[in-house]
Steps between C-alpha positions, in 0.01 A plus 500: 500500500754576232827324429793690350878492487769758542862402435404128534325564835142372519252736650143448613286811543147624518370651177404845608727798577467707815698782669652234732688180408539226757797280436496154649811308594462119544674304771813282468513301173132574438334640188263783421218242496505521882308830473255393234201464735526868594412587145146372569441715809347849540842630575592488128193715414688816600864390494728377234689190614823411326696182584829407332673166484841628604796351304557132578146446634166410349519543120783751498843362399807556715713643220798680654321622818705484825188421704585706808258724693675813365474365137135413531427845642672657204297278260178599675582867483574471126160333447329773697682771302410342162148380567356733765713818475244768590284350777526448870638164608395252767649164586364161616781278613449138589758328721848577368347714230435752776874561531509607136188717542639680806837570334324635184262711710797659679652604166173635358447728802185717486378329183419184699159505671571194714621143542264217593695203622343154507701310756808662372857445634574696816758296692768239438244229579292598197782370271457146631417362148689718260807532721568124480675580169821581694530131588537389138785533248283400199180686406331181378551327839337796679199507266453121532491515883275799502262356238488166676399666826223696334381190315461309823305794655286510189372145531225615730500870436375661176672830578844335508413318178435835344831628629678192367383594148668833519808364669535229227548782249774671699853496373732321754775755460250789570371318808851435631637850442195672638470272797857557599463874467178504703675305773788751519263799477289369785777511761419721791131509396586744222169454315308618800741789563452612135126502557537725800710746287220538240344843450185364339211311664555135568260217603591146594233229449567178686360184649623349827527152345760607243706775668819420697491601869797731442307693232191522720715644775664741251158632398390550858823644640538754219130581472489434132159560334346154452179301460475143631271261318399146590457177315711594191804348347824671426324601171185680614466661157429149373287344768340818626512753206188693602625547857844602368340732243290670772813581700682616190216735397487648846877551516556645152184708475579674831863566407421608145246754631758644736735560205244688288 
């Protein structure tokens, strides 16, 4: 795994170049470290994985970023244009990162070979954590409440302790702005409706234990391509990287072959 920076944005990537670049988008207030375990799976043998710490999260400073979905999509597209300008693009979006992935895929059109969503936002219910930002007038107050909840969950759960490490790096203002925008964007189940408008392949990986009933029903009602797994956390790329990598390989190899 390589570490690099572009315009003060930290980027983790696999060392080799391929004719396809898979861009990974972390969940709310998380860092690129959430995808680190995938770098040790067979999936990376034939795919270049690139994961940025978007401005305000992980090791990337906020600077003057507005921290809206639209702004993060613009930042991602700039990174793609500068770092992977001549290859096909795929996306892995985790949780709220899936919203950014879907929006970027819509703009890239035929260049995108697919979006793999790991328990990504589909309905209003999926914004149950990030959307709490609308209840606070001060960013610091929102981060404290959010971090305190995750710290309590982490007392007996290593996965949440890992998440807390990434969350602890997050800029309060970035969390607050992004959370409020996600809440507004999610009205009327817009994330799921955007998925249905995609013209590229899409797969939703989920576990019953972590997915709101409303989102389960959305998947079923709209016949969205999905794979249900069991016994995993909200971060299967951490606690089940080989399983996640297997589904990733199947999805992207199939769709890449269809584009050739």
